[in-house]
C-alpha positions in Angstrom: 59.9 33.4 50.8 60.1 30.3 52.9 59.0 28.0 50.0 58.4 30.2 47.0 61.1 32.0 45.0 60.4 34.7 42.5 59.8 33.1 39.1 62.2 35.6 37.5 64.9 34.5 39.8 64.3 30.9 39.0 64.4 31.6 35.3 67.7 33.5 35.6 69.2 30.7 37.6 68.3 28.0 35.1 69.0 29.7 31.7 72.5 29.5 30.3 74.0 30.5 26.9 74.3 26.8 25.9 70.6 26.2 26.7 69.6 29.4 24.9 71.1 28.1 21.7 69.2 24.8 22.0 65.7 26.4 22.0 64.1 28.7 19.4 63.6 32.4 20.0 59.9 33.2 19.4 60.7 37.0 19.5 58.2 38.0 22.2 55.2 36.2 20.7 52.1 36.3 22.9 50.9 32.9 24.0 47.4 32.7 25.7 47.3 29.9 28.2 44.2 28.5 29.9 44.2 26.7 33.2 41.8 25.6 35.9 43.6 26.7 39.1 42.2 23.8 41.0 44.9 21.2 40.9 47.4 21.6 43.7 50.4 21.6 43.6 50.5 22.0 39.8 48.3 25.1 39.7 46.0 26.6 42.4 45.1 29.7 44.3 47.3 30.3 47.3 44.9 30.3 50.3 47.0 32.9 52.1 47.7 35.4 49.3 45.0 34.7 46.7 47.6 34.5 44.0 47.6 31.7 41.4 50.8 29.6 42.0 52.1 26.1 41.5 54.5 23.8 39.6 53.1 24.6 36.2 53.2 28.4 36.7 56.9 28.2 37.7 57.6 25.9 34.8 55.8 28.2 32.4 57.8 31.3 33.6 61.0 29.4 32.9 59.7 28.3 29.5 58.7 31.8 28.7 62.1 33.0 29.5 63.8 30.4 27.4 61.5 30.8 24.4 61.2 34.6 24.6 57.4 34.6 24.8 54.8 36.7 26.6 52.3 34.7 28.5 48.7 35.7 29.1 46.6 33.5 31.5 42.9 32.7 31.3 40.8 30.5 33.4 38.2 27.8 32.4 36.6 24.7 33.9 38.3 21.4 33.3 35.4 19.9 31.3 35.5 22.9 28.9 39.3 23.1 28.6 40.0 20.4 25.9 37.2 21.5 23.6 38.2 25.1 23.9 41.8 24.4 23.1 40.7 22.1 20.3 38.7 25.0 18.9 41.8 27.2 19.1 40.2 29.6 21.5 43.5 29.4 23.4 47.1 28.6 22.4 47.8 26.2 25.2 46.1 24.4 28.1 47.7 23.2 31.4 46.2 21.5 34.4 48.1 18.2 34.8 46.5 16.8 31.7 47.2 13.1 31.1 48.5 12.2 27.7 45.9 9.9 26.1 45.1 8.7 22.6 41.4 9.7 22.7 42.4 13.3 23.7 45.2 13.3 21.1 42.5 13.1 18.5 41.3 16.5 19.6 44.5 18.3 20.6 48.2 18.0 20.2 50.3 17.2 23.3 53.7 18.3 24.3 56.3 15.8 25.4 55.7 14.6 29.0 57.0 16.9 31.7 55.9 14.7 34.6 55.0 11.1 35.4 52.5 10.3 38.2 50.8 7.3 39.7 47.1 7.1 40.6 46.5 6.5 44.2 43.7 6.1 46.8 43.5 9.1 49.2 41.7 8.3 52.5 41.3 9.8 56.0 44.2 9.2 58.3 42.2 7.0 60.7 40.9 4.8 57.9 41.2 1.1 58.9 38.4 -0.6 57.0 40.5 -1.1 53.8 43.9 -0.6 52.4 43.6 -2.1 49.0 41.3 -1.5 46.0 39.8 -5.0 46.5 39.1 -4.2 50.1 37.3 -1.0 49.2 35.2 -2.7 46.5 34.1 -5.5 48.9 32.4 -3.1 51.3 29.3 -1.9 49.6 28.8 0.9 52.1 31.9 2.7 51.0 31.7 5.7 48.7 34.3 6.8 46.1 34.6 10.5 45.3 36.3 12.0 42.3 36.1 14.7 39.6 34.3 13.6 36.5 36.3 13.4 33.3 39.8 13.0 34.8 42.0 10.1 34.1 42.0 8.8 37.7 38.2 8.4 37.3 38.3 6.5 34.0 41.1 4.2 35.0 40.6 4.0 38.8 36.9 3.2 38.6 37.7 0.2 36.5 40.4 -0.9 39.0 38.3 -0.2 42.1 34.7 -0.7 41.2 33.0 -1.9 38.0 33.7 0.9 35.5 30.0 1.9 35.5 29.8 5.7 35.7 26.3 5.4 37.1 27.4 3.2 40.0 25.6 4.7 43.1 28.9 4.3 45.1 30.5 6.9 42.9 30.1 10.5 44.0 31.1 13.0 41.2 32.4 16.3 42.4 33.1 19.5 40.4 36.8 19.6 41.3 39.4 17.5 43.1 39.5 20.0 46.0 35.8 19.6 46.4 36.3 15.8 46.5 39.0 16.1 49.1 36.7 18.3 51.2 34.0 15.7 50.9 36.5 13.1 52.2 37.4 15.3 55.1 33.7 15.8 55.9 33.0 12.1 55.9 30.8 12.4 52.9 32.9 10.0 50.9 35.4 7.3 52.0 38.1 7.5 49.4 39.2 9.9 46.7 40.9 8.8 43.5 43.9 11.1 42.9 47.2 11.1 41.1 50.2 10.8 43.4 51.2 14.4 42.7 48.0 16.0 44.0 47.6 13.3 46.7 51.0 14.0 48.2 50.3 17.7 48.3 47.0 17.1 50.3 48.7 14.6 52.6 51.6 17.1 53.3 49.0 19.8 54.0 46.9 17.5 56.3 49.3 14.9 57.7 47.0 14.2 60.7 43.9 14.0 58.6 44.8 12.3 55.3 47.0 9.5 54.0 47.3 7.4 50.8 46.9 3.6 50.8 47.2 0.6 48.5 49.3 0.0 45.5 49.3 2.5 42.6 46.4 1.9 40.3 48.3 3.0 37.2 50.8 5.4 35.8 50.1 8.5 33.8 52.2 11.1 32.0 51.3 14.8 31.9 51.6 17.2 29.0 50.6 20.6 27.8 47.8 20.7 25.1 47.7 22.8 21.9 45.3 23.1 19.0 45.9 20.5 16.4 48.8 21.5 14.1 50.1 24.2 16.5 53.6 25.5 15.7 54.2 25.9 19.4 54.5 22.2 20.1 58.1 21.8 18.9 59.4 24.9 20.7 57.8 23.8 23.9 59.2 20.3 23.5 62.7 21.9 23.1 62.2 23.9 26.3 61.0 20.9 28.3 64.0 18.9 27.0 66.3 21.7 28.2 64.7 21.8 31.6 65.0 18.0 31.9 68.7 18.1 30.9 69.8 20.8 33.3 67.8 19.6 36.3 65.1 22.3 36.3 62.3 19.8 36.3 63.8 18.0 39.3 64.2 21.4 41.1 60.5 22.1 40.6 59.5 18.7 41.9 61.6 19.3 45.0 60.1 22.6 45.7 56.4 21.8 45.1 56.2 18.1 46.2 58.7 18.2 49.1 59.2 21.7 50.4 55.8 23.4 49.8 52.9 22.8 52.1 49.3 23.9 51.3 48.2 26.5 53.7 51.6 27.8 54.7 
């Protein structure tokens, strides 16, 4: 209980009669949500308990309370998530998904629930570079990231030459795998959004740090099949959580109070 409160208690604390009137009642509708469980602190498997936890899980519990829906969770890999939601295999996808025009051609996005900046994550003793230009200038340095995520597409253009086949790019299956490669000296820098990067630094303050200026800003949203009637209710719930400070509360818990491995 040091860092994590029961989701039901959170929901009760942040729902009021006024808010309840501002969001629709979906009358217990089942909503099947697919996620990756590999993007701390948004959603991941707790190393101590084996439970799936994170910012997005807590947010979804609160949304479920406010909209009166029953949530069922499924798991899928990141590279299969957008196609699967686009094909309406699931009602909603969540894993810190950046709102982008190309993706919006395949799925509908909710309103943004979080803004993050892309950063360079390095080992704590790194002194060879502290800027994107410095990294690019040293041809011996390797960049690790997960293929298909926004930090890759944007960050590679900012740090290297935008060529996915560049031999200095090491593509890993997940961001946790990329961070492990960084800790193992297999790569020299990992592109991450600030949300995930801060979680890894907080969990490994003696081993990791973030350097350089932000490489760009991204907004996260939930994804739905095109034309889904869930978009507007979820937007209303997100708006209510922004208005009453719930989003700020979740940020405080997961980006300040919680540490991976505790």
